[in-house]
N, C-alpha and C positions, 0 to 999 in steps of 0.2 A: 504494500500500500504506500503510495507516495504521500509526502506531506507538502506544506506550502513552499518549503525551500526547494523542492524538486520541480516545481512548476515553472514553465518558461515565462519570461517576463513579457508583458503585453503593453504595447504602446496605446495608452488611453485614447489618443486621437483616432485610432483605427476602429475602436469599438463603441465610441461615444457619439450618440446621435440626438438631434432635436426633433421632436414629433412633427413640428410644422414644416420642416425642411428635409425630412428623412429621404435618403436615396435607398430604396428598398433593395435594389440589386447590390449596392455596396454593403448594406447590412447583412445580406445573405452571404456575401464573400467573407465578411468578418466572422459570421457564425460558422461557416465551413472551416475556417482557419483555426479559430480558438474555442469555438463551442458556445459562445454567448455574445451578447451585445447589450448596450444600455440605451434606452430611449427616454430621454428626459421630456417631461411635459405631456406624455401621451394621454394619460388619464386624469390630468390635473383638474378638469372641470368637475370631477366627482369628489375630489379630495376634501373640500370643506365639509360637505355633508357626511362623508365617511368618517372623518375625524370626530365630528359631533356624535355620530352613532357609537363610535368606540368609547368616547368619554362617558356617554350615558351608560353603556354596558359596564365599564370599569367602575363607575360610581355605584351602580347597583350591586355589583359583585363585592365591592368594599363594604357596603352597608350590610351584606349578608354573611360576612366572615364569622360572626358568632355562631351561625347555623351551619357552617361548612363541615363537610365530612372529610376525614383524613383518607388520602389515597397513597399508593406506593410512592408517588413522586410529588406529592403536594396536597392541596386541599381543593375540594369541589364545592362551590356555592350552589344554593337551590336554583338559581337562574342559569347555571351552567358555566359560570366563570371558574377558571382553574388558576391557582396560584402555586408557584414552585420557587425554588431558589434561583432559577435562571431566567424565567420569563413567565408570562401569563397567556391565557387563551380566553377570549371572550366569545360567547355564543352568537357570533355573527357569521353568516354564510350566505350563499346565494339563495337558500330557501327562506331565510329570515330577513334579509336585507335587500330592499329594492335597489339601493345604491350599488351594492356589490354585484347584484345580478346584472345591472345596467353596464357596469364596466367589464364584466366577464363577457358580455355580448357586444362590446363596443366594436363598430366597423373598422376603426383605425387599428385596433389590436389584431383583429382578424386579418386585415390586409397584410400585416407584418408576419403573422405566423403561417398563413396559407402556403407561401412558397416553401417554407421549411418542411411542412407536412404534406407537400404535394397535393394541396387543396382538399385534404381529408381532415377537416377540423371537427372534432367531436369532443365537447367538454366532458370531463370526467369529474366525479366528486362534486362537492358543494363549496369548496374553498374553506379557508380558515382564517381567523384573525388573531395573529400573535402580537403581543406587545411586551415591551420591556419598560419598566418605570425608570425614570431618570436616576442615574447614579446607583443603580441596582443591577444585579445579575452578574454573570460570569462571562468573560471574554471567550468566544468560541471561534474556531477556524471555519472555513467554508464547509458546509455540510448540508445534508437533507434531513429535515426534522422528522420525517416519518414516511411510512409507505402509503401509497394511495390506492387502496383496494379498487379493483375494477380496471386499472390501467394495464393489467397483464395481457388483455386481448388485443392491445394496440402495439404496433411495431415501434413507433416513436411517440414519445410523450414530451411535451414542453411545459415547464413550470414558469409562471409569470409572477414576479414579486412586485408589489406596489407599496411604496412607502408613503405615509401620510404626514410625515414630518421631515424636515431637512436631514439628509443623511450624507 
């Protein structure tokens, strides 16, 4: 297994794109070469509302901590909020959030992923909303947080991460 020191260096200018001026062909070449690219501003029109939904869910989860049940890896609140020593998870998904559902179906997002998936875009799962509270949690290298049941029947799967705060 390789670690971060074993990975080739990547010129950020080659993988960094702006949504309003993206050259999809160039992004596909970057993807083929390094396996990822960054598109800034692609889903920005959803972020204010998504941030508000997350804050509402986190506030509710905090208010329920006295009722939380202990889990192997943390605590589960009645509304579905999960707390651990590394991060949290709030019960926001494409089934419960109109905002998350809208950006999962965003035409601009699909325009970018279609060439990678040879026009076979089939959303899997319902997404998840992870959060880390400021000045808390443990530093972690690049990793995948979990398996995504149902993906096994697909040849290629793309994960799309959207941050609602400056990163």
